[in-house]
C-alpha positions as CSV (number, residue, x, y, z in Angstrom):
1,M,116.4,122.9,93.8
2,L,117.4,121.4,90.5
3,F,114.8,118.7,90.7
4,L,112.1,120.7,92.5
5,F,110.9,123.0,89.7
6,P,110.9,120.5,86.9
7,G,109.1,118.1,89.1
8,L,106.5,120.7,90.1
9,I,105.9,121.5,86.4
10,K,105.6,117.9,85.4
11,G,103.3,117.3,88.4
12,L,101.0,120.1,87.2
13,A,101.2,118.8,83.6
14,Y,100.1,115.3,84.7
15,S,97.5,116.4,87.3
16,Q,94.5,115.6,85.2
17,A,95.5,112.0,84.4
18,Y,93.2,110.6,87.0
19,F,90.1,112.4,85.6
20,I,91.1,111.4,82.1
21,Y,91.4,107.7,83.2
22,K,88.0,107.8,84.9
23,D,86.4,109.5,81.9
24,K,87.7,107.1,79.3
25,L,86.8,104.1,81.5
26,R,83.3,105.4,81.9
27,L,82.8,106.2,78.2
28,T,84.4,103.1,76.6
29,G,84.3,100.5,79.4
30,L,88.0,99.7,78.6
31,K,90.9,100.6,80.8
32,P,93.1,103.1,79.1
33,G,96.9,102.9,79.2
34,L,98.9,104.9,81.8
35,M,101.0,106.7,79.1
36,D,97.9,107.6,77.1
37,C,96.3,109.3,80.2
38,L,99.6,111.1,81.0
39,N,100.1,112.3,77.5
40,E,96.5,113.5,77.2
41,S,96.8,115.3,80.5
42,Q,100.0,117.0,79.3
43,R,98.2,118.2,76.2
44,L,95.2,119.3,78.2
45,M,97.2,121.4,80.7
46,E,99.2,123.3,78.1
47,G,98.7,127.0,79.0
48,H,96.8,126.2,82.2
49,K,99.5,125.1,84.6
50,L,99.7,128.5,86.4
51,Q,95.9,128.6,86.7
52,F,95.9,125.1,88.3
53,L,98.8,126.1,90.6
54,S,96.9,129.1,91.9
55,L,93.8,126.9,92.4
56,Q,95.9,124.5,94.5
57,L,97.4,127.3,96.5
58,S,94.0,128.7,97.3
59,F,93.4,125.5,99.4
60,V,96.4,126.0,101.7
61,G,94.2,127.8,104.3
62,W,91.7,125.0,104.2
63,G,94.5,122.6,104.8
64,F,95.6,124.4,107.9
65,L,92.0,124.4,109.1
66,V,91.9,120.6,108.7
67,I,95.2,120.3,110.7
68,F,94.0,122.6,113.5
69,T,90.7,120.7,113.9
70,F,92.5,117.4,113.9
71,G,90.9,116.3,110.7
72,L,87.3,117.2,111.6
73,A,87.0,120.0,109.0
74,G,88.0,117.4,106.4
75,F,84.4,116.2,106.2
76,Y,83.7,119.5,104.6
77,V,87.0,120.4,102.9
78,Y,87.8,117.2,101.1
79,P,84.6,116.9,99.1
80,Y,84.8,120.7,98.4
81,Y,88.4,120.2,97.2
82,W,87.6,117.3,94.9
83,M,84.5,118.9,93.4
84,T,86.6,122.0,92.7
85,L,89.3,119.9,90.9
86,S,86.6,118.0,88.9
87,G,85.0,121.4,87.9
88,F,88.4,122.6,86.7
89,Y,88.8,119.4,84.7
90,A,85.3,119.8,83.2
91,E,86.1,123.4,82.3
92,L,89.3,122.3,80.5
93,V,87.5,119.6,78.6
94,D,84.7,122.0,77.5
95,K,87.4,124.5,76.2
96,R,89.0,121.7,74.1
């Protein structure tokens, strides 16, 4: 329990690092550093961790559907999930 909650909070803080990496790579053509992306993600997620956690929890039912259909529903769920995450990132960047 001692490592679970801080790990969850840091995981939420660093959750946007992939999108930041892809954005900087697309805009500049240069690979950004790992720590730059993690620090930027941490700054971007300040005050939005609970909102992102509730977004993640809203997909639990979809995950069960994928399991019950032996992965067949994943053809619909995974693109929907990733588009939702990218929309969340775009909304965060627009607020900045």
